[in-house]
C-alpha positions as CSV (number, residue, x, y, z in Angstrom):
1,M,3.0,22.9,9.1
2,L,4.3,23.3,12.5
3,A,1.3,25.1,13.6
4,L,-0.8,21.9,12.5
5,L,1.7,20.1,14.3
6,S,1.3,21.8,17.3
7,L,-2.5,20.7,17.6
8,V,-1.9,17.3,18.8
9,D,-2.3,16.4,22.3
10,P,0.7,16.9,24.1
11,D,0.4,13.1,26.2
12,Q,0.3,11.8,22.5
13,P,3.3,10.3,20.5
14,M,2.9,14.0,18.5
15,Y,4.8,12.7,15.2
16,V,3.3,9.1,15.1
17,L,-0.3,10.7,15.7
18,F,-0.1,13.3,12.9
19,F,1.4,11.6,9.9
20,S,-1.4,8.9,10.9
21,M,-3.9,11.5,10.6
22,V,-2.7,12.4,7.1
23,N,-2.5,8.9,6.4
24,L,-6.3,8.9,7.1
25,L,-7.0,11.7,4.7
26,A,-5.2,10.1,2.4
27,L,-6.8,6.8,2.5
28,R,-10.3,8.2,1.8
29,E,-9.0,10.2,-1.1
30,P,-6.8,7.6,-3.4
31,S,-7.6,9.5,-6.4
32,H,-5.1,12.2,-4.9
33,P,-2.1,13.1,-6.6
34,F,-0.4,12.3,-3.1
35,A,-1.6,9.0,-3.1
36,E,0.6,8.5,-6.1
37,F,3.4,7.8,-3.1
38,Y,1.5,5.0,-1.4
39,P,2.8,2.0,-2.3
40,Y,-0.4,0.2,-0.5
41,F,-2.3,2.3,-3.3
42,C,0.2,1.6,-6.5
43,A,2.2,-1.2,-7.6
44,H,4.9,1.2,-8.7
45,P,4.6,4.7,-6.3
46,R,6.4,7.5,-7.0
47,P,10.1,8.3,-5.1
48,V,9.7,9.1,-1.8
49,A,12.4,11.2,-1.9
50,D,10.1,13.7,-4.1
51,A,7.1,13.3,-1.7
52,Y,7.6,16.5,0.6
53,P,6.0,19.3,-1.7
54,A,3.1,16.8,-2.2
55,F,3.0,15.9,1.4
56,R,3.2,19.7,2.5
57,Q,0.4,20.6,-0.2
58,F,-1.6,17.8,0.8
59,C,-1.8,19.2,4.3
60,L,-2.3,22.7,4.0
61,S,-5.3,21.5,1.6
62,K,-6.5,19.5,4.4
63,A,-5.8,22.0,6.9
64,R,-9.4,22.8,8.1
65,Q,-10.0,19.0,8.5
66,L,-6.6,18.5,10.5
67,R,-7.3,21.7,12.8
68,T,-10.7,19.7,13.6
69,L,-9.3,16.4,14.2
70,L,-5.9,16.7,15.5
71,P,-6.7,17.9,19.1
72,W,-8.9,15.0,20.2
73,A,-7.3,12.1,18.0
74,R,-5.8,9.1,19.9
75,L,-3.3,6.9,18.4
76,Q,-5.1,3.5,18.2
77,T,-2.8,1.3,16.8
78,N,-3.9,-2.3,16.7
79,E,-0.6,-3.8,15.6
80,V,-1.2,-7.5,15.7
81,T,2.5,-8.6,15.0
82,R,2.9,-7.6,18.6
83,C,1.2,-10.8,19.1
84,A,4.6,-12.4,18.3
85,N,5.7,-10.9,21.2
86,L,3.0,-11.2,24.0
87,L,2.7,-15.4,22.7
88,P,5.4,-16.7,25.2
89,A,4.5,-14.3,28.3
90,F,0.6,-15.5,28.0
91,E,2.3,-19.2,28.2
92,I,4.0,-18.2,31.3
93,V,0.8,-16.7,32.8
94,S,-1.2,-19.8,31.8
95,R,1.5,-22.3,33.4
96,R,2.1,-20.3,36.7
97,A,-1.9,-20.3,37.1
98,G,-1.9,-23.9,36.9
99,R,-3.3,-24.1,33.1
100,Q,-6.2,-23.0,34.1
101,P,-9.0,-20.9,32.0
102,L,-7.3,-17.1,32.1
103,A,-9.7,-14.4,32.4
104,L,-7.8,-11.7,30.3
105,I,-8.5,-7.8,30.5
106,E,-6.8,-5.6,27.8
107,V,-6.3,-1.7,28.7
108,G,-6.1,0.1,25.5
109,A,-7.7,-2.2,23.2
110,S,-8.7,-0.1,20.2
111,A,-10.8,-2.8,18.2
112,G,-9.5,-5.7,20.2
113,L,-7.8,-7.1,17.3
114,N,-5.4,-8.5,19.5
115,L,-7.3,-10.1,22.0
116,L,-7.7,-12.9,19.6
117,W,-4.0,-13.7,19.6
118,D,-4.9,-17.7,20.2
119,R,-6.5,-17.6,16.9
120,Y,-3.4,-16.5,14.9
121,G,-0.8,-18.8,13.7
122,Y,3.1,-17.7,14.1
123,R,6.3,-18.1,12.5
124,Y,9.5,-17.9,14.5
125,G,12.1,-18.9,11.8
126,N,11.6,-22.2,11.2
127,L,9.5,-23.1,14.4
128,L,5.5,-22.9,13.9
129,V,3.2,-22.0,16.7
130,G,-0.3,-21.8,16.7
131,D,-3.1,-22.2,13.8
132,P,-0.9,-22.9,10.8
133,R,-4.6,-22.6,9.1
134,S,-5.4,-19.2,10.3
135,P,-5.4,-16.3,7.8
136,V,-3.4,-14.4,10.0
137,Q,-0.2,-15.6,10.1
138,I,2.9,-13.6,12.0
139,R,6.4,-13.8,11.6
140,C,9.1,-12.7,14.3
141,T,13.0,-13.1,14.5
142,L,14.4,-14.4,17.5
143,K,17.5,-13.3,18.9
144,G,19.6,-14.0,21.3
145,S,20.7,-17.4,23.1
146,H,17.3,-18.2,24.9
147,L,14.7,-19.5,23.5
148,P,11.3,-18.2,24.7
149,P,8.7,-20.9,25.9
150,F,6.2,-21.4,23.5
151,P,2.7,-23.2,24.1
152,V,2.1,-26.6,22.1
153,V,-1.7,-26.2,22.6
154,M,-2.7,-22.7,23.2
155,P,-3.5,-21.5,26.7
156,L,-7.0,-21.6,27.8
157,I,-9.2,-18.6,27.8
158,A,-12.3,-18.2,30.1
159,Q,-13.0,-14.9,29.4
160,R,-11.4,-12.0,27.5
161,V,-12.4,-8.1,27.4
162,G,-11.1,-4.9,26.2
163,I,-11.5,-1.5,27.2
164,D,-11.0,1.8,25.5
165,L,-11.9,5.5,25.7
166,S,-13.6,5.0,22.2
167,P,-13.3,1.4,21.1
168,I,-13.5,0.6,17.6
169,D,-16.6,-0.8,16.1
170,L,-15.4,-2.6,13.2
171,S,-19.2,-3.8,12.4
172,Q,-19.2,0.0,11.2
173,P,-18.6,1.5,7.9
174,R,-14.9,2.9,7.4
175,A,-14.4,1.8,10.8
176,A,-11.1,0.2,10.0
177,D,-9.9,3.4,8.2
178,W,-8.3,4.7,11.6
179,L,-6.5,1.1,12.0
180,L,-4.6,1.2,8.7
181,A,-4.1,5.0,9.0
182,C,-1.9,4.1,11.9
183,I,0.3,1.7,9.4
184,W,3.4,3.1,7.6
185,P,2.6,3.6,4.0
186,E,5.7,1.3,2.4
187,E,4.6,-1.4,4.6
188,V,2.3,-3.4,2.9
189,E,2.8,-6.7,4.6
190,R,1.9,-5.1,7.6
191,Y,-1.5,-4.1,5.9
192,R,-1.9,-7.2,4.2
193,V,-1.9,-9.0,8.2
194,L,-4.1,-6.4,9.7
195,M,-6.6,-6.7,6.6
196,A,-6.6,-10.5,7.7
197,A,-7.1,-10.0,11.6
198,I,-9.7,-7.4,10.8
199,E,-11.8,-10.0,8.4
200,M,-11.2,-12.5,11.7
201,A,-12.8,-10.0,14.5
202,R,-15.6,-9.7,12.2
203,E,-15.9,-13.5,12.3
204,Y,-15.4,-13.2,16.0
205,P,-16.3,-9.9,17.3
206,P,-13.7,-9.5,21.0
207,S,-15.9,-8.0,23.8
208,L,-15.0,-4.1,24.1
209,V,-16.0,-2.1,26.9
210,A,-15.9,2.1,26.4
211,G,-14.9,3.6,29.2
212,D,-11.9,4.7,31.7
213,A,-9.8,1.8,32.9
214,C,-9.3,3.9,36.0
215,E,-13.1,3.7,36.9
216,L,-13.9,0.7,35.2
217,L,-11.5,-1.7,36.6
218,P,-12.5,-2.3,40.2
219,E,-15.9,-3.5,39.6
220,M,-14.8,-5.1,36.5
221,L,-11.9,-7.1,38.6
222,A,-14.4,-8.0,41.4
223,S,-16.9,-9.4,38.8
224,I,-14.6,-12.4,37.9
225,A,-14.8,-15.6,40.0
226,A,-13.0,-16.1,42.5
227,D,-11.4,-19.3,41.0
228,T,-10.4,-18.0,37.9
229,P,-6.7,-16.3,37.3
230,I,-6.7,-12.7,35.9
231,C,-4.2,-11.4,33.7
232,L,-4.4,-7.7,32.7
233,W,-2.1,-6.6,29.9
234,H,-1.6,-3.9,27.8
235,S,0.9,-2.8,24.7
236,Y,1.7,0.6,23.8
237,A,-0.9,2.4,25.7
238,L,-0.2,3.4,29.2
239,T,2.8,4.8,28.2
240,Q,1.0,7.3,25.9
241,G,-1.0,9.2,28.7
242,P,-0.5,10.6,32.1
243,K,1.5,8.7,34.5
244,V,-1.5,8.8,37.5
245,V,-3.4,6.5,35.0
246,Y,-0.7,3.9,35.1
247,E,-0.4,4.3,38.6
248,R,-4.2,4.1,39.1
249,V,-4.3,1.0,37.3
250,I,-1.6,-0.6,39.0
251,Q,-3.4,0.1,42.9
252,H,-6.3,-1.5,41.4
253,L,-4.4,-4.5,40.5
254,L,-3.0,-4.6,44.0
255,D,-6.2,-4.0,45.8
256,A,-8.0,-6.9,43.7
257,S,-5.0,-9.0,45.0
258,A,-5.3,-8.0,48.8
259,S,-9.1,-9.5,48.8
260,C,-8.4,-12.6,47.5
261,T,-6.4,-15.7,47.3
262,R,-5.3,-16.0,44.1
263,E,-2.5,-14.2,42.0
264,I,-3.2,-11.8,39.5
265,F,-0.7,-11.3,36.5
266,H,0.2,-8.1,34.8
267,L,1.5,-8.2,31.5
268,S,2.9,-5.0,30.0
269,L,4.5,-4.5,26.2
270,E,5.6,-0.6,26.1
271,L,8.1,1.7,25.0
272,D,9.4,4.1,27.6
273,P,12.4,6.3,26.1
274,A,13.4,7.1,29.7
275,R,14.2,3.2,30.5
276,G,16.0,2.5,27.2
277,P,15.6,2.5,23.4
278,E,13.6,-0.8,23.1
279,P,10.8,-1.9,23.9
280,R,10.3,-4.0,27.2
281,L,8.1,-7.2,27.7
282,E,7.5,-7.2,31.6
283,L,5.4,-9.0,33.5
284,W,4.4,-8.3,37.2
285,V,2.2,-10.9,40.0
286,Y,0.2,-9.1,42.9
287,R,-0.5,-11.6,45.9
288,E,-2.1,-10.7,48.6
289,G,-1.8,-6.8,48.0
290,K,1.9,-6.7,47.4
291,L,4.1,-7.2,44.5
292,A,5.2,-10.8,44.4
293,S,7.7,-11.2,41.7
294,Y,8.8,-9.3,38.4
295,D,10.4,-10.3,35.2
296,W,12.0,-8.2,32.4
297,L,11.0,-11.2,29.7
298,A,12.2,-9.6,26.5
299,S,13.2,-6.8,24.5
300,C,11.4,-6.4,21.5
301,A,11.0,-4.6,18.5
302,V,8.6,-1.7,18.0
303,H,6.1,-3.4,15.4
304,G,6.8,-6.7,17.1
305,E,8.8,-7.9,14.3
306,T,12.1,-9.1,16.5
307,M,12.3,-10.4,20.3
308,Q,15.3,-11.1,22.6
309,W,14.3,-13.1,25.1
310,H,16.0,-12.7,28.7
311,G,15.2,-15.8,30.5
312,F,14.4,-15.3,34.0
313,S,18.0,-15.7,35.6
314,Q,19.1,-12.2,35.4
315,G,15.1,-10.7,34.7
316,R,13.5,-12.2,37.8
317,Q,12.8,-10.4,41.2
318,S,10.9,-12.0,43.9
319,F,10.0,-10.0,46.9
320,S,8.9,-11.1,50.7
321,Q,5.7,-10.6,51.8
322,S,7.2,-8.2,54.8
323,R,7.6,-5.5,52.4
324,S,6.0,-4.0,49.5
325,P,8.2,-2.4,46.7
326,S,7.2,0.0,43.8
327,H,7.5,-0.9,40.1
328,E,10.0,1.5,40.5
329,S,12.7,-0.5,42.8
330,A,11.8,-3.7,41.0
331,I,13.2,-2.1,38.0
332,R,16.2,-0.9,39.6
333,N,16.7,-3.8,41.2
334,T,16.8,-5.7,37.7
335,R,19.1,-3.0,36.1
336,E,21.5,-3.1,38.8
337,E,21.9,-7.1,38.8
338,R,22.2,-6.6,34.8
339,R,24.8,-4.7,35.0
340,R,26.8,-6.3,37.4
341,S,26.1,-9.7,35.1
């Protein structure tokens, strides 16, 4: 079992990807005895405490397939429930852009389901936001004393595109299998939301581009009309690969802001264990080739089911045009300010 596990690319989240690949094989063989432990398949699944022997036997019986698939697999979760964390951030970007229609670029878009965030309905406790008639309804519990800024009317979008090394084409048979496989077997509600989002994406196919964002971004950014605000965003994507990729993406955004008069917004929802145990929702704004401001907007749960909004009094850092601090210095400044407060 450890030999199989060691086949996972070290730049990928090892255990998550391994279990997801096992899920994929189980989804394709629902009559296998191992599938009897899956609430997704069975109304009355077998006790999870008894699962390991069956899990081990299943893995070893599929060892040849796992040896072929694991070295090349990339986690491509489209966790639609995370849109509940992203929604107030897009509202902030829209306000700062003067309510102009936004050009959205998602890096690591997978099947592009999260690009359709403005078509979904949201429930934050008793507060309803978005389309109440949408088949995709997402719940999120708010924590703390700060209320996020929610839109009364969804922000306008001029264009939206997703970049992925290997985007998932939902028009192809069984293309959704990998998305389903990245959900834990017992989380039936997440399956339900995902399936509804898949059907919506088939009705309103998002624009997806296959390739490396480091190579595609310069031309893509340059092609956007000069009077259209740009918001590049990513969730649980850039921290799962080499650090140099993240750095090159940031440099492209700085370069693009230097060649125009508009601000460029960079929205990030990522989990970086080196910076804390919770995913962080963060917003950088670039102007004239420099970092103009930084906000740590919220701390979130991994699947978007909870969010603690920080507000701007402690999370925001503004920078003069005479200097160009790195992302790390902005993060250190914010951490020190929070410690003092």
